[in-house]
C-alpha positions as CSV (number, residue, x, y, z in Angstrom):
1,M,27.0,-49.1,-6.4
2,I,23.8,-49.4,-4.5
3,N,21.3,-52.0,-5.8
4,I,18.1,-50.0,-6.3
5,D,16.1,-53.2,-6.3
6,K,17.3,-53.9,-2.8
7,V,16.4,-50.4,-1.7
8,K,12.9,-50.8,-3.2
9,E,12.6,-54.2,-1.4
10,L,13.5,-52.7,1.9
11,L,11.1,-49.7,1.4
12,A,8.3,-52.1,0.4
13,A,8.7,-53.9,3.8
14,S,7.9,-50.6,5.5
15,C,5.0,-49.4,3.4
16,P,1.8,-50.7,1.7
17,Y,3.4,-51.0,-1.8
18,E,5.2,-53.6,-3.7
19,P,8.8,-53.0,-4.9
20,D,7.6,-52.8,-8.6
21,E,5.2,-50.0,-7.6
22,I,8.1,-47.9,-6.2
23,S,10.2,-45.7,-8.5
24,L,13.2,-43.4,-8.0
25,G,10.9,-40.4,-8.1
26,S,8.4,-41.8,-5.5
27,D,7.9,-39.4,-2.6
28,L,8.1,-41.2,0.7
29,V,5.2,-39.4,2.3
30,A,3.0,-38.3,-0.6
31,D,3.3,-41.5,-2.7
32,L,4.4,-44.3,-0.3
33,E,2.4,-43.1,2.7
34,F,5.3,-43.2,5.1
35,D,4.8,-41.9,8.6
36,S,7.4,-41.4,11.4
37,F,7.1,-45.1,12.4
38,C,7.7,-46.2,8.8
39,M,10.7,-43.9,8.5
40,M,12.3,-45.3,11.7
41,D,11.7,-48.9,10.5
42,M,13.2,-48.0,7.1
43,L,16.2,-46.4,8.8
44,L,16.9,-49.5,10.9
45,A,16.5,-51.8,7.8
46,F,19.1,-49.7,5.8
47,E,21.5,-49.7,8.7
48,K,21.3,-53.4,9.1
49,E,21.4,-54.2,5.4
50,F,24.3,-51.9,4.5
51,G,26.2,-52.1,7.8
52,I,26.1,-48.3,8.3
53,S,24.9,-45.9,10.9
54,I,22.4,-43.3,9.8
55,P,21.8,-40.4,12.3
56,D,18.1,-39.7,12.9
57,R,18.7,-36.1,11.8
58,D,19.6,-37.4,8.3
59,L,16.0,-38.6,7.9
60,R,15.1,-35.0,6.8
61,L,17.3,-35.6,3.7
62,F,15.0,-38.5,2.5
63,V,12.2,-37.0,0.5
64,T,12.3,-39.4,-2.5
65,V,13.6,-42.8,-3.2
66,S,16.3,-41.2,-5.3
67,D,17.4,-39.2,-2.3
68,I,17.8,-42.4,-0.3
69,A,19.8,-44.1,-3.1
70,D,22.1,-41.1,-3.4
71,Y,22.6,-41.0,0.3
72,L,23.4,-44.7,0.6
73,E,25.7,-44.5,-2.4
74,K,27.8,-41.8,-0.6
75,K,27.5,-43.4,2.8
76,T,28.8,-46.8,1.6
77,A,31.5,-45.5,-0.7
78,P,35.0,-46.7,0.3
79,D,36.1,-43.1,0.8
80,A,32.9,-41.9,2.6
81,M,33.6,-39.0,4.9
82,L,31.4,-37.4,7.5
83,S,31.1,-33.6,7.8
84,V,32.4,-32.5,11.2
85,D,29.8,-29.8,11.7
86,N,26.6,-31.8,11.2
87,G,27.4,-35.4,10.7
88,S,25.8,-35.5,7.3
89,V,27.3,-37.3,4.4
90,V,29.6,-35.0,2.3
């Protein structure tokens, strides 16, 4: 299971908010003021922390913090599988 506090900590490193100001429902752009540079910084931080590869095209799936947590949960699951047609987590 993904540690949501760790996700919030990594997000806070890429935006002007503290982890305790970030909720599962926080919108990355509207609430946390993420821009394209923040998104790439976040992507690299998640890849490094969780030892996974996240295709750039999957960034479109990240609208809220909950979306990220769900994605990471699936991506780090022992039986994680990638879809052949678009590389997204199934």
